N, C-alpha and C positions, 0 to 999 in steps of 0.2 A: 504494500500500500503505499502512496507517496504522500509524504509529508515534509517539513521543513522545520528546519533547526539551525541556529548560527554555525553550525558546521558541516551543512550541507546547501546544495544548491535549492533555490526556492523550488517550489513544488511544480509550476510551469514550467520550469527548465527542465526537471530531472524528468519529467513525464512525456518529455517532447521527443526523447530518443531512444534508439534501440540497442545500444551496444552493451548496455547493463542487463538485459534479457538475453541477448546472443552470445554474450561470453562464456557462460556455462557451456552453450552447446558447442562453441568454437571449440573449447577444451575438451570436449568428449569425442568430437570428428577427428581432431588430431592428435588424440592421445595414441592410438597404434602406430601412428608414423613418427611420433617423437619419440616413443619407445625403440623403434626400429632403429632410428638414427641414433639415439642418445649414446650408446655403447660405442660404435665405431667413430664418433667426434671425442669420446674420452675426454682427455684433460684440456682439450682446445674448447669445450665447452661449446655455446651455440654462437660463437663468434662468426666460424666459417659460414653458416647460415644467414647471419646478418649481412655479412660482407658480399654474398652471393645475391641477396635479395637487392642491395644497391647496384649491383652490376646488372642485374635483369632490370632493374628499374629504369635506369640509365639508358639501357638497350632498347626499353620501350619507347623512351624520347626520342632515340636516335631514330628507329622505325617509324615513329609518326613524323619526324621531321623530313623523310625520306617519302612520305606519302603512301606506307605500307601499313594502313591504320588496321585490317585484321590481323596482323602481326603484331603491331603496339598494343592491340586489345589483349591478346593472348599472354602478351610478356608481363603487361599490366596486373592480370588477374595470378600470373605465377607469382609476381612481386608481392602481392599481398598475401598469399597462400605463404610464402616463405617469411614474410614478416610476422604472421601469426604462428610460424613453426616454432622460430628461434625462442620467443618466450616461453613456451611450452618445454623446448627440450632443456632450456636453461632449468626451468622449476622440476623438470623430471629428475635431472641430475642434482639438484639442491644448490644450483649455483647462480642462482638469480642475484645478481649485483648490481650496484650503480654504474660501474662501467659500462656493463651489457645494456642496461636501459638508457645511458646516455648515448651511446653509437647507435642504439636503435632509433631512438628519436631523431637523432641527427641524420641519419639515412634516409629517415620518412620526410624530413624537412627538404632534403636535397631533391628526391625523386617527385614529390609533390610540386616542386617549382618547376622541375625539369620538363615533365610531361606535357602540361599546359604549354611550356614554350614550345616544345615538339610538335605539338597539335596544332599550333597557331602557323608554324613555319609551314608543316605540310598543306594545310587545309588552304595556303593561299600559293601553292605551287600546282603545276600540271601534273595528275596521275590517271592513266589510260586515256589521254586526250583531251580531258575535260577539267575545267578549272573548279576546285571543290570550294566553297565557302569563301569566294573573294569578296572583298569588300573594305572600306576604310576603316570599318569599326573593329577588326580582328585584333590589332595589336592594342588600341586604346583597351579594350574590354579586359585582353591579357593582361595588361599593366595593372587595372584595376582589381582583378582577382588577386595577383600576387601581393598587392599593398594591402589588400583584405587578410591575407594569408599573414603578413607581417604583423599587422595589429592584433590579430589573433592572438599570433605568437606570444607578444609582448602581455597581452590579456591574463595569460595563464603562467607564465614562466615567471614573470615578476612576482605575482600573486603567490606561487608556490614558494618561491625564495623567502618571501615575507612568513608565509606560515609555518617553513621550517624555523624560522629566527623564533618564532612565538611557541615552538614545541608543538605545533598542530599540523605537522607535514604529514607525509604519505603512512610511514610507520607508525605514528601515533595514531592515526585515523584505523589502522589496521588494513590498509588498501594493498593490492598486490603490484600497484605499478610503482614507478621511482619517483614520481611526483604526483601533487594534487593537481588534477586538471578538471574544472568543474563542468560537469555536463551542459550541452549546449545543441543547438538543432543541427549544426553539421558536427559528426564524429567521425569515426572510424568507418561504419557502414555506408553513411551518407556520402563520405567522399569515394570510397570504392564504386557506388553507382553513379555519382557525377562524373567522375573520370571517365569510366565504362561508357557513358553515354557521349562524350566527348567523342571516344574513340570509334565507337560502333557507328554514331552518326554524325561525322564530321561536317555535312553540310549544313548543320544547324548548330554548328559551334558558337557563333554569336550569342546564341538563346543560352547555352550552357554556360559560357564565359560570363554572361551577365547574371543568371540566377545563381551561379557560384558565389560570385562577388557579392551578391544582395545577402544571401544566407549567411556566408563566412561572418561578414561586416555585422549581421544579427547576432550571430553566436558570440563577436567578440563584444558587444554591447550587453549581452545578457550576463557575461563573465564579469565585464566591470560594474555593472549593477551588483552582482552577487560579490564581489569584492568591496565596493564601496559600504556593502550592508556588514560583511564579515569583519573587515578590519577597523570598524567602530569599538568593536568590543576589545576589552584588555587581553 
């Protein structure tokens, strides 16, 4: 049941997302594969999976930039699979740590920026003798989406540091993540779907970019609102 406390996002924020519901499902689905890979990875832990995910994500961006959108879509979905798998492997090995969480988040940020840039480049180039989604709004909308990403990152990263300072960080809250990230309209699941739509339907790229920018900006605003309420308390 959704409720509100000073240590949690407001009801309207927490009930608008699906990551909280899907996380246990994802863990169950990935459990057999993470158990299979855990032993071969051994002392290396989940780091090779994180780095593989980064490489695959950058390959998705390159494929999109070259106009190979079906390939880019497949690589994007593989990147998301690897992103979920590395955390499960780390927990299976009992080696989930701050370094792994930091590198995982950083690689996500790189891929989240690279794939829309690749899609914008590919969508304005000739593919199969036709021009896909050509138009003067592609690059301004791409810049708007990346700006929204930037503000959204600040909305939770600075907050996470302040909560750690107050002894109310992820460990104190019993979170399995490395940092406190308040819930919002756009989280992991929504990002997967939004970027998948960009790559599956590149002719509608201006729509996806504009919608993504608006939703991510709204998410940042939600987190700022929550932070303003939360940080008033001692």
